[in-house]
C-alpha positions as CSV (number, residue, x, y, z in Angstrom):
1,M,47.7,24.4,-22.2
2,T,45.9,21.1,-21.5
3,M,42.9,21.1,-19.2
4,R,42.6,18.2,-16.8
5,V,39.1,17.1,-15.7
6,V,38.6,14.7,-12.8
7,V,35.1,13.3,-12.3
8,D,34.0,11.5,-9.2
9,N,31.1,9.2,-9.9
10,G,30.6,8.1,-6.3
11,P,31.8,5.0,-4.5
12,G,32.9,2.1,-6.6
13,R,33.5,4.1,-9.9
14,K,36.3,6.5,-10.6
15,R,37.5,8.0,-13.9
16,K,41.0,8.4,-15.1
17,A,41.9,12.0,-15.7
18,S,43.9,11.3,-18.9
19,T,41.8,8.7,-20.8
20,G,38.3,9.2,-19.4
21,R,37.8,5.4,-19.1
22,A,36.0,4.1,-16.0
23,L,38.1,2.3,-13.5
24,K,36.2,-0.3,-11.5
25,T,37.0,-0.9,-7.9
26,A,36.8,-4.6,-7.1
27,K,33.4,-5.3,-5.5
28,P,33.7,-7.9,-2.8
29,Q,32.1,-11.3,-3.3
30,I,29.2,-11.4,-0.9
31,A,26.5,-14.0,-0.6
32,I,23.1,-13.4,0.9
33,R,21.8,-16.6,2.7
34,P,19.5,-17.7,5.4
35,A,21.1,-17.7,8.9
36,V,21.5,-20.9,10.9
37,V,21.8,-21.4,14.7
38,A,25.6,-21.6,14.3
39,D,25.6,-18.0,13.1
40,A,24.3,-16.7,16.4
41,P,27.7,-15.7,17.9
42,A,28.6,-13.8,14.6
43,L,25.1,-12.1,14.6
44,H,25.6,-11.1,18.3
45,A,29.1,-9.7,17.6
46,L,27.9,-7.7,14.5
47,I,24.9,-6.2,16.3
48,A,27.0,-5.4,19.5
49,A,29.7,-3.8,17.4
50,H,27.2,-1.3,16.0
51,L,25.2,-0.4,19.1
52,E,27.2,2.8,19.6
53,E,25.8,4.1,16.4
54,G,22.5,4.4,18.4
55,K,20.3,2.7,15.8
56,L,20.1,-0.8,17.0
57,L,18.6,-2.4,20.1
58,P,20.8,-4.8,22.0
59,R,20.1,-8.5,21.5
60,T,21.2,-11.4,23.7
61,L,23.2,-14.4,22.3
62,D,20.5,-16.8,23.6
63,E,17.7,-14.7,21.8
64,L,19.7,-14.7,18.6
65,A,20.3,-18.5,18.8
66,V,16.6,-19.1,19.2
67,H,15.7,-16.7,16.3
68,A,18.6,-17.3,14.0
69,P,16.4,-19.0,11.3
70,R,14.4,-15.8,11.0
71,F,17.6,-13.9,9.9
72,V,19.2,-13.5,6.6
73,V,23.0,-12.8,6.5
74,A,25.4,-11.2,4.1
75,E,28.7,-13.2,4.1
76,S,32.0,-12.3,2.6
77,G,35.0,-14.7,2.8
78,G,33.4,-16.7,5.6
79,T,32.7,-13.6,7.7
80,I,29.2,-12.3,8.3
81,V,29.2,-8.6,7.3
82,G,25.4,-7.9,7.4
83,C,22.2,-9.3,8.9
84,A,18.5,-8.6,9.1
85,E,15.6,-10.4,10.8
86,L,12.0,-11.0,9.7
87,A,10.2,-11.0,13.0
88,P,6.5,-12.0,13.0
89,L,4.4,-9.7,15.1
90,S,1.0,-11.3,14.2
91,Q,-0.5,-13.5,11.6
92,T,-0.5,-10.6,9.1
93,V,2.4,-8.3,10.2
94,A,6.1,-8.9,10.2
95,E,8.9,-6.6,11.2
96,V,12.3,-6.0,9.6
97,R,14.6,-5.9,12.7
98,S,18.3,-5.8,13.4
99,L,19.2,-4.6,9.9
100,V,22.9,-3.9,10.0
101,V,25.8,-3.9,7.6
102,S,29.4,-3.6,8.9
103,R,31.1,-0.4,8.1
104,G,33.6,-1.9,5.6
105,A,30.9,-3.6,3.6
106,R,28.5,-0.6,3.2
107,R,27.6,1.0,-0.1
108,H,27.3,-2.3,-2.0
109,G,23.5,-2.6,-1.8
110,L,23.6,-5.3,0.9
111,G,20.8,-3.7,3.0
112,V,18.6,-3.6,-0.1
113,Q,19.4,-7.2,-1.0
114,M,18.6,-8.3,2.6
115,V,15.3,-6.4,2.7
116,E,14.4,-7.9,-0.7
117,D,15.0,-11.4,0.6
118,L,12.9,-10.7,3.7
119,A,10.1,-9.2,1.6
120,A,10.0,-12.3,-0.6
121,R,10.0,-14.5,2.6
122,A,7.2,-12.4,4.1
123,R,5.2,-12.8,0.8
124,R,5.8,-16.6,0.8
125,D,4.8,-16.9,4.5
126,G,1.5,-15.0,3.9
127,F,2.2,-11.7,5.7
128,D,0.2,-8.7,4.5
129,R,2.4,-6.0,5.8
130,L,6.1,-5.4,6.6
131,C,7.0,-2.8,9.2
132,A,10.3,-1.4,10.6
133,F,11.2,1.1,13.2
134,A,14.1,3.4,12.5
135,H,15.7,6.6,13.7
136,D,16.4,7.6,10.1
137,P,13.6,6.2,7.9
138,A,15.1,7.4,4.6
139,F,16.5,3.9,3.7
140,F,13.0,2.4,4.0
141,V,11.1,5.3,2.4
142,R,13.3,5.1,-0.7
143,R,12.2,1.5,-1.0
144,G,8.5,2.2,-0.9
145,F,7.8,2.1,2.8
146,S,5.6,4.9,4.2
147,I,6.1,6.7,7.5
148,V,3.0,5.9,9.7
149,P,1.9,6.7,13.2
150,H,3.1,4.1,15.7
151,T,-0.5,3.3,16.6
152,W,-0.9,1.9,13.1
153,V,1.4,-1.0,14.2
154,P,-0.4,-2.1,17.4
155,E,1.3,-5.5,17.1
156,K,4.7,-3.9,17.6
157,I,3.5,-1.8,20.6
158,A,2.0,-4.9,22.3
159,H,4.9,-7.1,21.4
160,D,7.9,-4.9,22.2
161,C,7.2,-1.2,22.9
162,I,5.2,-1.5,26.1
163,A,8.1,-3.2,28.0
164,C,10.7,-0.8,26.6
165,P,12.1,1.8,29.0
166,L,12.0,4.3,26.1
167,F,8.4,3.7,25.3
168,R,6.8,7.0,24.0
169,N,10.3,8.6,23.9
170,C,12.3,6.4,21.6
171,G,12.6,8.8,18.7
172,Q,12.1,6.1,16.1
173,Y,9.8,6.4,13.1
174,A,7.4,3.6,12.2
175,V,7.4,2.6,8.5
176,A,5.1,0.2,6.8
177,L,4.8,-1.5,3.4
178,E,2.0,-3.6,2.1
179,V,3.6,-6.9,1.0
180,D,1.5,-7.2,-2.1
181,R,2.9,-3.9,-3.4
182,V,6.5,-4.9,-3.1
183,N,8.6,-6.8,-5.6
184,A,12.3,-7.2,-5.9
185,A,12.4,-5.2,-9.2
186,S,10.9,-2.1,-7.5
187,L,13.2,-2.3,-4.5
188,R,16.2,-2.5,-6.9
189,R,15.0,0.4,-9.0
190,S,14.5,2.6,-6.0
191,A,18.0,1.6,-4.7
192,N,19.6,2.4,-8.0
193,A,17.8,5.7,-8.2
194,N,19.5,6.8,-4.9
């Protein structure tokens, strides 16, 4: 009697039962690039399509057109499948906002690549600290961010939170990372470890 073993190595890698050789699933060709004003409608559609997940704040098309240069996008076949914004809160603190990857493009490391890009931009632009606010902080914690009290990011409170109807009841975690402690290699290592 021959024993058949099937091993599931997670998304993107499967093994044949008979030969044991790895089969690779085609990874989509995705480019990470800075956004331009013309991307605003696609950014708006992507963010709006994922609001029901309850993890993003709504953004207006006009706001996205004004702030498009602060975004980085993941593009596949001419379609924007991911985005993230580096929003300055002060001279020293910038926030990673509106980080979203479309459902069909997830599990390819796009979120990590976009955060890497924003971290490099923050370093170039002279920011000392990156922050983010998330309902599930695990993505950021795996990349070296620390969960901190909201009061440790007074720039965010003054800039956005005070005017929010969910102020003090939003359920989001504040996470922060010192920019001088981040480098792309450490972000990639932590992403590969998870």
